[in-house]
DRENDO-1510 file (C-alpha; in Angstrom, 1 decimal, always signed):
<recs>
REC; n; res; u; v; w
REC; 1; MET; -19.2; -10.7; -10.7 .
REC; 2; THR; -18.0; -7.8; -8.5 .
REC; 3; ARG; -19.1; -4.6; -10.1 .
REC; 4; GLY; -17.7; -1.9; -7.9 .
REC; 5; PRO; -18.7; +1.8; -7.6 .
REC; 6; VAL; -21.1; +3.1; -10.1 .
REC; 7; LEU; -19.6; +5.6; -12.6 .
REC; 8; ALA; -22.6; +7.9; -13.3 .
REC; 9; PRO; -22.5; +10.4; -16.2 .
REC; 10; VAL; -20.8; +13.3; -14.5 .
REC; 11; ALA; -22.6; +16.3; -16.2 .
REC; 12; LEU; -26.1; +14.9; -15.5 .
REC; 13; ALA; -25.2; +13.9; -11.9 .
REC; 14; ALA; -23.8; +17.4; -11.2 .
REC; 15; LEU; -26.9; +19.1; -12.4 .
REC; 16; ALA; -29.1; +16.8; -10.4 .
REC; 17; VAL; -27.1; +17.3; -7.2 .
REC; 18; LEU; -26.8; +21.1; -7.5 .
REC; 19; ALA; -30.5; +21.4; -8.4 .
REC; 20; ALA; -31.5; +19.4; -5.4 .
REC; 21; CYS; -29.4; +21.5; -3.0 .
REC; 22; GLY; -31.0; +24.9; -3.3 .
REC; 23; ASP; -29.7; +26.9; -0.4 .
REC; 24; ASP; -29.3; +23.9; +1.9 .
REC; 25; PRO; -26.7; +21.2; +2.0 .
REC; 26; LEU; -27.6; +17.7; +1.1 .
REC; 27; PRO; -28.7; +15.4; +3.9 .
REC; 28; VAL; -26.1; +13.3; +5.6 .
REC; 29; GLU; -27.5; +10.2; +4.0 .
REC; 30; GLU; -26.7; +11.6; +0.6 .
REC; 31; LEU; -23.3; +12.8; +1.5 .
REC; 32; MET; -22.3; +9.3; +2.7 .
REC; 33; LYS; -22.7; +8.0; -0.9 .
REC; 34; PRO; -19.5; +8.4; -3.0 .
REC; 35; GLU; -21.6; +8.7; -6.1 .
REC; 36; THR; -22.9; +12.0; -4.7 .
REC; 37; CYS; -19.4; +13.3; -4.5 .
REC; 38; GLN; -18.7; +12.2; -8.1 .
REC; 39; ALA; -21.0; +14.9; -9.4 .
REC; 40; CYS; -18.6; +17.7; -8.5 .
REC; 41; HIS; -15.4; +15.7; -8.0 .
REC; 42; PRO; -15.3; +13.4; -11.0 .
REC; 43; ASP; -11.5; +12.9; -11.1 .
REC; 44; HIS; -11.3; +12.2; -7.3 .
REC; 45; PHE; -14.1; +9.7; -7.7 .
REC; 46; ARG; -12.6; +8.0; -10.7 .
REC; 47; GLU; -9.3; +7.5; -8.9 .
REC; 48; TRP; -10.9; +6.4; -5.7 .
REC; 49; SER; -13.2; +4.0; -7.5 .
REC; 50; GLY; -10.2; +1.8; -8.4 .
REC; 51; SER; -8.4; +2.2; -5.1 .
REC; 52; MET; -8.1; -0.4; -2.4 .
REC; 53; HIS; -10.1; +1.9; -0.2 .
REC; 54; ALA; -13.1; +1.4; -2.5 .
REC; 55; TYR; -12.4; -2.3; -2.8 .
REC; 56; ALA; -11.9; -3.0; +0.9 .
REC; 57; GLY; -15.4; -4.2; +1.6 .
REC; 58; ASP; -15.7; -6.3; -1.7 .
REC; 59; ASP; -12.2; -7.9; -1.7 .
REC; 60; PRO; -12.9; -11.7; -1.8 .
REC; 61; VAL; -9.7; -12.4; +0.1 .
REC; 62; PHE; -10.8; -10.1; +2.9 .
REC; 63; LEU; -14.3; -11.7; +3.0 .
REC; 64; ALA; -12.8; -15.2; +3.1 .
REC; 65; MET; -10.3; -14.3; +5.8 .
REC; 66; ASN; -13.0; -12.7; +7.9 .
REC; 67; ALA; -15.4; -15.6; +7.4 .
REC; 68; LYS; -12.7; -18.1; +8.4 .
REC; 69; GLY; -11.6; -16.0; +11.3 .
REC; 70; GLN; -15.1; -15.6; +12.6 .
REC; 71; GLU; -15.7; -19.4; +12.3 .
REC; 72; GLU; -12.5; -20.4; +14.0 .
REC; 73; THR; -12.9; -17.9; +16.9 .
REC; 74; GLY; -16.6; -18.6; +17.4 .
REC; 75; GLY; -17.4; -15.1; +16.4 .
REC; 76; ALA; -15.0; -13.5; +18.8 .
REC; 77; LEU; -13.5; -11.3; +16.0 .
REC; 78; GLY; -16.7; -9.4; +15.9 .
REC; 79; GLY; -16.2; -6.1; +14.1 .
REC; 80; PHE; -12.4; -6.3; +14.2 .
REC; 81; CYS; -12.0; -6.7; +10.4 .
REC; 82; VAL; -14.8; -4.4; +9.3 .
REC; 83; GLN; -13.7; -1.6; +11.5 .
REC; 84; CYS; -11.1; -0.9; +8.8 .
REC; 85; HIS; -12.6; -2.5; +5.7 .
REC; 86; ALA; -16.2; -1.1; +6.0 .
REC; 87; PRO; -16.1; +1.4; +8.9 .
REC; 88; LEU; -19.2; +3.3; +7.9 .
REC; 89; ALA; -21.3; +0.1; +7.6 .
REC; 90; LEU; -20.1; -0.9; +11.1 .
REC; 91; GLN; -20.9; +2.5; +12.6 .
REC; 92; LEU; -24.4; +2.6; +11.0 .
REC; 93; GLY; -25.2; -0.9; +12.3 .
REC; 94; LEU; -25.5; -2.3; +8.7 .
REC; 95; THR; -23.1; -5.0; +9.8 .
REC; 96; THR; -21.6; -6.2; +13.1 .
REC; 97; ASP; -19.1; -8.8; +11.9 .
REC; 98; GLY; -18.8; -8.4; +8.1 .
REC; 99; LEU; -20.4; -11.7; +7.3 .
REC; 100; ASN; -23.4; -10.0; +5.6 .
REC; 101; LEU; -21.3; -7.5; +3.6 .
REC; 102; PRO; -22.4; -8.8; +0.2 .
REC; 103; ASP; -25.9; -7.6; +1.2 .
REC; 104; VAL; -24.9; -4.2; +2.5 .
REC; 105; PRO; -25.5; -1.2; +0.1 .
REC; 106; GLN; -22.5; -0.6; -2.1 .
REC; 107; TRP; -22.1; +3.0; -0.8 .
REC; 108; ALA; -21.5; +1.8; +2.8 .
REC; 109; LYS; -18.7; -0.7; +1.9 .
REC; 110; GLY; -15.1; +0.1; +1.8 .
REC; 111; VAL; -13.5; +3.4; +2.9 .
REC; 112; GLY; -15.5; +6.1; +1.1 .
REC; 113; CYS; -15.3; +9.8; +0.9 .
REC; 114; TYR; -17.4; +10.4; +4.0 .
REC; 115; SER; -15.2; +8.0; +6.1 .
REC; 116; CYS; -12.3; +10.4; +5.7 .
REC; 117; HIS; -13.7; +13.8; +5.0 .
REC; 118; ASN; -16.1; +13.8; +8.0 .
REC; 119; VAL; -13.4; +12.8; +10.5 .
REC; 120; VAL; -13.1; +15.3; +13.4 .
REC; 121; GLU; -10.9; +13.4; +15.8 .
REC; 122; VAL; -8.2; +10.7; +16.1 .
REC; 123; THR; -8.6; +9.0; +19.4 .
REC; 124; GLY; -5.8; +6.4; +19.2 .
REC; 125; THR; -2.9; +5.0; +17.2 .
REC; 126; HIS; -4.3; +1.8; +15.6 .
REC; 127; ASN; -7.3; -0.1; +14.5 .
REC; 128; ASN; -9.2; +2.9; +13.1 .
REC; 129; PRO; -9.9; +5.1; +16.1 .
REC; 130; LEU; -11.4; +7.8; +14.0 .
REC; 131; ARG; -14.5; +9.8; +15.2 .
REC; 132; LEU; -16.9; +11.1; +12.5 .
REC; 133; ALA; -19.0; +14.2; +13.1 .
REC; 134; MET; -21.9; +12.6; +11.3 .
REC; 135; ASP; -22.8; +16.1; +10.0 .
REC; 136; GLN; -23.2; +17.9; +6.7 .
REC; 137; THR; -19.7; +19.3; +6.7 .
REC; 138; MET; -17.0; +17.8; +4.5 .
REC; 139; ARG; -13.5; +18.7; +5.7 .
REC; 140; GLY; -10.4; +19.1; +3.6 .
REC; 141; GLY; -6.9; +20.5; +3.5 .
REC; 142; LEU; -7.7; +23.9; +2.0 .
REC; 143; ARG; -8.0; +26.9; +4.3 .
REC; 144; ASP; -9.8; +28.9; +1.6 .
REC; 145; ALA; -12.0; +26.4; -0.1 .
REC; 146; VAL; -14.8; +27.6; -2.3 .
REC; 147; GLU; -18.2; +27.1; -0.7 .
REC; 148; SER; -20.1; +24.2; -2.1 .
REC; 149; PRO; -23.9; +24.1; -2.6 .
REC; 150; ALA; -23.8; +20.3; -1.8 .
REC; 151; HIS; -22.3; +20.5; +1.7 .
REC; 152; ARG; -20.7; +22.7; +4.3 .
REC; 153; THR; -17.0; +23.1; +4.0 .
REC; 154; ALA; -14.3; +23.3; +6.7 .
REC; 155; TYR; -10.5; +23.1; +7.0 .
REC; 156; SER; -9.0; +20.2; +9.0 .
REC; 157; SER; -5.3; +19.6; +9.7 .
REC; 158; LEU; -6.2; +15.9; +9.6 .
REC; 159; LEU; -6.8; +16.2; +5.9 .
REC; 160; ASP; -4.0; +18.7; +5.1 .
REC; 161; ALA; -1.0; +16.8; +3.5 .
REC; 162; GLU; +1.3; +19.6; +4.8 .
REC; 163; SER; +0.3; +18.8; +8.4 .
REC; 164; GLN; +1.6; +16.0; +10.5 .
REC; 165; GLY; -1.9; +15.6; +11.9 .
REC; 166; SER; -2.8; +14.1; +8.5 .
REC; 167; SER; -0.3; +11.3; +9.1 .
REC; 168; ALA; -1.9; +10.5; +12.5 .
REC; 169; MET; -5.2; +10.1; +10.7 .
REC; 170; CYS; -3.8; +7.9; +7.9 .
REC; 171; GLY; -1.6; +6.0; +10.3 .
REC; 172; SER; -4.3; +5.1; +12.8 .
REC; 173; CYS; -5.8; +2.8; +10.2 .
REC; 174; HIS; -2.5; +1.5; +8.9 .
REC; 175; ASP; -1.3; +0.2; +12.2 .
REC; 176; ILE; -3.1; -2.9; +13.3 .
REC; 177; VAL; -2.9; -4.7; +16.7 .
REC; 178; THR; -4.7; -8.1; +16.7 .
REC; 179; PRO; -7.1; -9.1; +19.4 .
REC; 180; ALA; -4.2; -11.3; +20.8 .
REC; 181; GLY; -2.1; -8.1; +21.2 .
REC; 182; VAL; +0.3; -8.7; +18.3 .
REC; 183; HIS; +1.4; -5.5; +16.6 .
REC; 184; LEU; +0.8; -7.0; +13.1 .
REC; 185; GLU; +1.0; -4.0; +10.8 .
REC; 186; ARG; +3.3; -1.1; +11.8 .
REC; 187; THR; +3.4; +1.4; +8.9 .
REC; 188; PHE; +2.5; +4.4; +11.0 .
REC; 189; SER; +4.8; +3.5; +13.9 .
REC; 190; GLU; +7.6; +2.8; +11.4 .
REC; 191; TRP; +7.1; +6.3; +9.9 .
REC; 192; GLN; +7.2; +7.9; +13.3 .
REC; 193; GLU; +10.8; +6.7; +13.8 .
REC; 194; THR; +12.0; +8.1; +10.4 .
REC; 195; ILE; +13.4; +11.5; +9.2 .
REC; 196; PHE; +10.1; +12.0; +7.4 .
REC; 197; ALA; +8.3; +12.5; +10.8 .
REC; 198; HIS; +10.5; +15.5; +11.7 .
REC; 199; ALA; +8.8; +18.1; +13.9 .
REC; 200; SER; +9.8; +20.9; +11.6 .
REC; 201; PRO; +7.1; +21.7; +9.0 .
REC; 202; LEU; +9.9; +22.4; +6.5 .
REC; 203; ARG; +11.4; +18.9; +6.9 .
REC; 204; HIS; +8.5; +16.5; +7.5 .
REC; 205; VAL; +6.9; +14.4; +4.8 .
REC; 206; SER; +3.4; +13.2; +5.6 .
REC; 207; CYS; +1.8; +10.0; +4.4 .
REC; 208; ALA; -0.4; +11.9; +2.0 .
REC; 209; ALA; +2.6; +13.8; +0.6 .
REC; 210; CYS; +3.8; +10.5; -0.9 .
REC; 211; HIS; +0.6; +8.5; -1.4 .
REC; 212; MET; -1.5; +11.3; -2.7 .
REC; 213; VAL; +0.5; +12.9; -5.5 .
REC; 214; PRO; -0.3; +16.6; -6.0 .
REC; 215; SER; -1.3; +18.2; -9.3 .
REC; 216; THR; -2.4; +21.5; -10.6 .
REC; 217; ASP; -6.1; +21.1; -11.2 .
REC; 218; VAL; -9.5; +22.3; -9.9 .
REC; 219; ILE; -10.8; +20.7; -6.7 .
REC; 220; ALA; -14.4; +20.7; -7.9 .
REC; 221; GLU; -16.4; +21.4; -11.0 .
REC; 222; GLY; -20.0; +21.9; -12.0 .
REC; 223; PRO; -22.6; +24.4; -12.9 .
REC; 224; GLY; -22.3; +27.6; -11.0 .
REC; 225; LEU; -19.0; +26.7; -9.4 .
REC; 226; ASP; -16.1; +29.1; -9.8 .
REC; 227; VAL; -13.2; +27.1; -8.5 .
REC; 228; PRO; -9.7; +28.4; -9.2 .
REC; 229; LEU; -6.7; +26.4; -10.5 .
REC; 230; ARG; -4.3; +25.9; -7.6 .
REC; 231; PRO; -0.7; +25.0; -8.1 .
REC; 232; TYR; -0.4; +21.5; -6.7 .
REC; 233; GLY; -3.8; +21.9; -5.1 .
REC; 234; ARG; -5.5; +18.7; -6.0 .
REC; 235; ARG; -4.2; +15.4; -4.7 .
REC; 236; GLU; -4.5; +12.0; -6.4 .
REC; 237; HIS; -7.0; +9.6; -4.7 .
REC; 238; THR; -5.5; +6.3; -6.0 .
REC; 239; PHE; -3.8; +5.7; -2.6 .
REC; 240; ALA; -1.4; +3.4; -4.4 .
REC; 241; GLY; +0.5; +0.8; -2.3 .
REC; 242; LEU; +1.1; -2.8; -3.4 .
REC; 243; ASP; -2.4; -4.3; -3.5 .
REC; 244; VAL; -4.7; -4.3; -6.4 .
REC; 245; ALA; -8.2; -5.6; -7.0 .
REC; 246; LEU; -8.1; -9.3; -7.9 .
REC; 247; THR; -11.6; -9.4; -9.4 .
REC; 248; PRO; -13.2; -7.2; -12.1 .
REC; 249; TRP; -13.1; -3.7; -10.8 .
REC; 250; PRO; -12.8; -0.1; -12.2 .
REC; 251; GLU; -9.4; +1.5; -12.9 .
REC; 252; VAL; -7.2; -1.6; -12.4 .
REC; 253; GLU; -4.7; -0.4; -15.0 .
REC; 254; GLY; -4.6; +3.0; -13.4 .
REC; 255; GLN; -3.8; +1.4; -10.1 .
REC; 256; LEU; -1.0; -0.7; -11.6 .
REC; 257; ALA; +0.5; +2.4; -13.3 .
REC; 258; ALA; +0.4; +4.3; -10.0 .
REC; 259; ILE; +2.1; +1.5; -8.2 .
REC; 260; ARG; +4.8; +1.3; -10.9 .
REC; 261; ARG; +5.4; +5.0; -10.6 .
REC; 262; ASP; +5.6; +5.1; -6.9 .
REC; 263; LEU; +7.9; +2.0; -6.6 .
REC; 264; GLN; +10.4; +3.7; -9.0 .
REC; 265; ALA; +11.7; +6.1; -6.3 .
REC; 266; VAL; +11.7; +3.8; -3.3 .
REC; 267; LEU; +15.1; +1.9; -3.5 .
REC; 268; LEU; +18.5; +3.0; -4.4 .
REC; 269; PRO; +20.6; +0.0; -5.6 .
REC; 270; ARG; +24.2; -0.8; -6.3 .
REC; 271; LEU; +25.5; -3.8; -8.2 .
REC; 272; CYS; +29.2; -4.8; -8.1 .
REC; 273; VAL; +31.1; -7.7; -9.7 .
REC; 274; VAL; +34.5; -8.0; -7.9 .
REC; 275; PRO; +37.4; -10.5; -8.0 .
REC; 276; ALA; +37.5; -10.9; -4.2 .
REC; 277; ASP; +36.9; -14.3; -2.7 .
REC; 278; ALA; +37.6; -15.9; -6.1 .
REC; 279; GLY; +34.7; -14.0; -7.6 .
REC; 280; ARG; +31.8; -12.3; -6.0 .
REC; 281; ILE; +28.6; -10.4; -6.9 .
REC; 282; ASP; +27.5; -7.7; -4.4 .
REC; 283; TYR; +24.0; -6.2; -4.5 .
REC; 284; ARG; +23.2; -3.3; -2.2 .
REC; 285; LEU; +19.7; -1.8; -1.5 .
REC; 286; ASP; +19.1; +1.5; +0.2 .
REC; 287; ASN; +15.5; +2.3; +1.2 .
REC; 288; VAL; +15.7; +6.0; +0.5 .
REC; 289; GLY; +12.1; +6.8; -0.7 .
REC; 290; ALA; +9.8; +5.0; +1.7 .
REC; 291; GLY; +8.9; +6.7; +5.0 .
REC; 292; HIS; +8.7; +3.2; +6.5 .
REC; 293; MET; +10.1; -0.3; +6.1 .
REC; 294; PHE; +10.1; -1.9; +2.7 .
REC; 295; PRO; +7.9; -3.6; +2.2 .
REC; 296; SER; +5.4; -2.4; +4.9 .
REC; 297; GLY; +1.8; -3.0; +5.9 .
REC; 298; ALA; +0.7; -6.6; +5.8 .
REC; 299; THR; +4.3; -7.8; +5.9 .
REC; 300; ALA; +3.3; -11.2; +7.0 .
REC; 301; ASP; +1.6; -11.6; +3.6 .
REC; 302; ARG; +4.0; -9.7; +1.4 .
REC; 303; ARG; +6.4; -11.7; -0.7 .
REC; 304; ALA; +9.4; -9.7; -1.7 .
REC; 305; TRP; +12.7; -11.0; -3.0 .
REC; 306; ILE; +15.8; -10.3; -5.0 .
REC; 307; GLU; +16.4; -11.7; -8.4 .
REC; 308; LEU; +20.0; -11.8; -9.6 .
REC; 309; VAL; +21.2; -13.6; -12.8 .
REC; 310; ALA; +24.7; -13.8; -14.3 .
REC; 311; TYR; +24.9; -14.7; -18.0 .
REC; 312; GLY; +27.7; -16.0; -20.2 .
REC; 313; GLU; +28.8; -15.4; -23.8 .
REC; 314; ASN; +25.7; -16.9; -25.4 .
REC; 315; ASP; +23.3; -15.6; -22.8 .
REC; 316; GLU; +23.4; -18.9; -20.9 .
REC; 317; VAL; +22.7; -18.6; -17.2 .
REC; 318; LEU; +25.9; -19.2; -15.2 .
REC; 319; PHE; +24.5; -18.2; -11.8 .
REC; 320; SER; +21.0; -17.3; -10.6 .
REC; 321; THR; +19.0; -16.7; -7.5 .
REC; 322; GLY; +15.4; -15.5; -7.0 .
REC; 323; VAL; +14.2; -16.5; -10.4 .
REC; 324; ILE; +10.5; -17.3; -9.6 .
REC; 325; PRO; +8.2; -17.2; -12.6 .
REC; 326; PRO; +5.0; -15.2; -12.2 .
REC; 327; GLY; +2.8; -18.3; -11.8 .
REC; 328; GLN; +5.1; -20.2; -9.5 .
REC; 329; PRO; +4.4; -20.1; -5.8 .
REC; 330; TYR; +6.9; -18.3; -3.6 .
REC; 331; THR; +8.0; -20.6; -0.9 .
REC; 332; ASP; +11.0; -21.0; +1.3 .
REC; 333; PRO; +14.6; -21.2; -0.1 .
REC; 334; GLU; +14.8; -25.0; +0.6 .
REC; 335; ALA; +11.6; -25.8; -1.3 .
REC; 336; LEU; +12.8; -23.6; -4.2 .
REC; 337; GLY; +16.2; -25.3; -4.2 .
REC; 338; ASP; +17.7; -21.8; -3.9 .
REC; 339; PRO; +20.0; -21.5; -0.9 .
REC; 340; ASN; +21.0; -18.0; -1.9 .
REC; 341; LEU; +17.5; -16.5; -2.0 .
REC; 342; TRP; +17.4; -13.1; -0.4 .
REC; 343; MET; +13.9; -12.6; +1.0 .
REC; 344; LEU; +12.3; -9.4; +2.5 .
REC; 345; GLY; +9.7; -10.2; +5.1 .
REC; 346; THR; +8.5; -10.8; +8.7 .
REC; 347; PRO; +7.8; -14.4; +9.5 .
REC; 348; THR; +4.8; -15.0; +11.8 .
REC; 349; ARG; +4.1; -18.0; +14.0 .
REC; 350; ASP; +1.3; -19.4; +16.1 .
REC; 351; ALA; +1.4; -20.2; +19.8 .
REC; 352; GLN; +3.0; -23.6; +19.0 .
REC; 353; GLY; +5.8; -21.9; +16.9 .
REC; 354; GLN; +4.4; -23.0; +13.6 .
REC; 355; PRO; +4.3; -20.6; +10.6 .
REC; 356; THR; +0.9; -19.1; +9.9 .
REC; 357; GLU; -0.5; -16.1; +8.0 .
REC; 358; LEU; -4.0; -16.3; +9.6 .
REC; 359; PHE; -3.8; -13.2; +11.8 .
REC; 360; TRP; -6.1; -14.5; +14.6 .
REC; 361; ARG; -3.7; -17.4; +15.1 .
REC; 362; ILE; -0.5; -15.3; +15.1 .
REC; 363; ALA; +1.3; -15.2; +18.5 .
REC; 364; THR; +4.6; -13.7; +17.3 .
REC; 365; ILE; +6.0; -11.7; +14.5 .
REC; 366; ASP; +9.6; -11.3; +13.6 .
REC; 367; HIS; +9.6; -7.5; +13.1 .
REC; 368; PRO; +11.6; -6.0; +11.5 .
REC; 369; GLY; +12.7; -9.4; +10.2 .
REC; 370; THR; +14.6; -8.9; +6.9 .
REC; 371; LEU; +12.7; -5.8; +5.8 .
REC; 372; LEU; +14.8; -2.9; +4.4 .
REC; 373; PRO; +15.0; -0.1; +7.0 .
REC; 374; PRO; +14.2; +3.5; +6.2 .
REC; 375; ALA; +16.3; +6.6; +7.0 .
REC; 376; VAL; +16.0; +7.4; +10.7 .
REC; 377; THR; +18.6; +10.1; +11.2 .
REC; 378; THR; +20.5; +12.8; +9.2 .
REC; 379; ASP; +23.5; +12.7; +11.6 .
REC; 380; PRO; +26.5; +11.0; +10.0 .
REC; 381; GLN; +27.8; +10.3; +13.5 .
REC; 382; ASP; +24.8; +8.3; +14.5 .
REC; 383; PRO; +25.4; +4.5; +14.0 .
REC; 384; ARG; +21.9; +4.3; +12.4 .
REC; 385; TYR; +22.8; +6.8; +9.7 .
REC; 386; TYR; +24.0; +4.1; +7.2 .
REC; 387; HIS; +21.0; +1.9; +6.7 .
REC; 388; ALA; +21.6; +0.2; +3.3 .
REC; 389; VAL; +21.6; -3.6; +3.2 .
REC; 390; GLU; +24.0; -5.6; +1.1 .
REC; 391; ARG; +24.3; -9.2; +0.2 .
REC; 392; SER; +27.2; -11.0; -1.4 .
REC; 393; PHE; +26.9; -14.0; -3.8 .
REC; 394; GLY; +29.9; -16.1; -4.4 .
REC; 395; VAL; +30.6; -17.1; -8.1 .
REC; 396; PRO; +34.1; -18.7; -7.7 .
REC; 397; GLY; +35.8; -19.3; -11.1 .
REC; 398; LEU; +33.0; -17.7; -13.1 .
REC; 399; LEU; +34.1; -14.1; -13.5 .
REC; 400; PRO; +36.1; -14.7; -16.8 .
REC; 401; SER; +32.9; -16.1; -18.4 .
REC; 402; ILE; +30.4; -13.6; -17.1 .
REC; 403; ARG; +29.2; -11.1; -19.8 .
REC; 404; ARG; +26.4; -9.4; -17.9 .
REC; 405; VAL; +24.7; -9.5; -14.6 .
REC; 406; THR; +21.1; -8.3; -13.9 .
REC; 407; ALA; +19.5; -7.6; -10.6 .
REC; 408; ARG; +16.1; -6.4; -9.4 .
REC; 409; VAL; +13.6; -6.6; -6.6 .
REC; 410; LEU; +10.2; -8.3; -7.1 .
REC; 411; VAL; +7.2; -8.2; -4.8 .
REC; 412; ARG; +3.8; -9.8; -4.6 .
REC; 413; PRO; +1.1; -8.3; -2.3 .
REC; 414; ILE; -0.2; -11.7; -1.1 .
REC; 415; PRO; +1.1; -15.3; -1.1 .
REC; 416; PHE; -0.4; -18.0; -3.3 .
REC; 417; ALA; -0.2; -20.4; -0.3 .
REC; 418; LEU; -2.7; -18.3; +1.7 .
REC; 419; LEU; -5.2; -18.3; -1.3 .
REC; 420; ALA; -4.8; -22.0; -1.6 .
REC; 421; GLU; -5.5; -22.5; +2.1 .
REC; 422; LEU; -8.6; -20.3; +1.9 .
REC; 423; MET; -9.8; -22.3; -1.1 .
REC; 424; ALA; -9.1; -25.6; +0.6 .
REC; 425; SER; -11.2; -24.6; +3.6 .
REC; 426; GLY; -14.1; -23.5; +1.3 .
REC; 427; HIS; -14.0; -19.8; +2.4 .
REC; 428; LEU; -12.6; -18.6; -0.9 .
REC; 429; THR; -14.6; -19.9; -3.9 .
REC; 430; LEU; -12.5; -18.2; -6.6 .
REC; 431; ASP; -9.0; -19.2; -7.7 .
REC; 432; LEU; -7.3; -15.8; -7.8 .
REC; 433; ARG; -3.7; -16.9; -8.0 .
REC; 434; ASP; -3.3; -15.9; -11.6 .
REC; 435; GLN; -4.6; -12.4; -10.7 .
REC; 436; VAL; -1.9; -11.7; -8.1 .
REC; 437; PRO; +0.6; -9.3; -9.7 .
REC; 438; THR; +4.3; -9.6; -9.4 .
REC; 439; HIS; +5.5; -6.0; -9.2 .
REC; 440; VAL; +9.0; -5.1; -10.4 .
REC; 441; VAL; +10.5; -2.4; -8.2 .
REC; 442; GLY; +11.6; -0.2; -11.1 .
REC; 443; GLY; +14.3; +1.7; -9.3 .
REC; 444; SER; +16.0; -1.5; -8.2 .
REC; 445; VAL; +16.8; -2.7; -11.8 .
REC; 446; LEU; +20.5; -2.7; -12.7 .
REC; 447; GLU; +22.7; -4.4; -15.3 .
REC; 448; TRP; +26.5; -4.8; -15.1 .
REC; 449; ARG; +28.8; -5.6; -18.1 .
REC; 450; PRO; +32.5; -6.1; -18.1 .
REC; 451; GLY; +34.8; -3.4; -19.4 .
REC; 452; GLY; +33.6; -0.6; -17.2 .
REC; 453; ASP; +33.6; +0.0; -13.5 .
REC; 454; ALA; +33.3; -2.8; -11.0 .
REC; 455; CYS; +30.0; -1.2; -9.7 .
REC; 456; VAL; +27.0; +0.2; -11.4 .
REC; 457; CYS; +24.2; +2.3; -9.9 .
REC; 458; PRO; +21.5; +4.7; -11.1 .
REC; 459; GLN; +23.6; +7.8; -10.4 .
REC; 460; GLY; +27.0; +6.4; -11.5 .
REC; 461; PRO; +29.7; +5.9; -12.3 .
REC; 462; PRO; +31.4; +6.3; -10.0 .
REC; 463; CYS; +29.1; +4.7; -7.5 .
REC; 464; PRO; +29.2; +5.7; -3.8 .
</recs>
């Protein structure tokens, strides 16, 4: 069973760390261990312990994909996967290809505190081009941080959420170019084209500004530490996105709660039921809250779709599309018998033009495919200003019988088909399909009923 980071008793750990320090900072070897940081940063550690950063080197899907990729390429992948999933282990020579990660010390797996807070330079735009100082200084976003007895402290714009430099640091790991040259993940490059990447410090919104929610709290605590409360000074370390741990792991419910919270503000929907074309249902989605496409990241694996249902007098279903039960595989519209299915994704194909989700086989990716685009300009005269996407669903002859219509967006972080393929090849030994969540994008949920306006939206009526 996967155990995850150790949650040591905070008070005792803090005393031990501070007592050991004396007048000198801890050795680098100790600062590399997240449990060391837990002593003075218990809330940061607790949040991080359940994050996908912490899980990255233990994730059985990652381990299976890496093993299969190494096997099929004759080891040519080398450190490609672990450069992001276990960067410290790779840099320290504890692994070269990730195949021995189960035997690597827990503190060196995943993306730990030291992997971010010791960064001094970003040398590229993708595949984790971060240079660590490998010293006893932990860097952060505060210019007036209280001195720590455990480590030296320094300000870095790379860890300041108010600085665009921080997005360059986050983004360099969240843009992936495969060994074949396919720009597979593009979250950072997508962000760079949006209004969120504005050059003005008063208008830009960094990655951390969204994915590390601020709060009024102390940054550190412990015996002898006099750390002030700072308005919005501490930032959440859940790094919520779409993925969650699929095996026993700390803070799973906390991660799910953070995902639900963050998805609430991403999409602005509008649902209309109109008599045009003998009866039609229109559903519009505007990506207003994401500083990138929706969904983003591993879009070859994301499974996002629209569920829309029209009900009659006795709640019987008169029309539906996108009704996929949580345990049912998401496949193509033809296999589902759903010609109206509205999918959000980027199909990927191998050199023979066949669909594949195994990244080392991918030769082409249909980006942006059917992803929902973000805001890229504030100029109403720019043709890109209006970026909402709308689909119409014909319901000829049904309008007099419709008593309510519901609509929402659903998303799964990983497809059942990929898990089945990894199990069939023997690289994945656990059946994790029941553990894959189906997230409801809360802000997309709408219900229309007759007797009011033709359109409903979160801010209406009237709806724009």
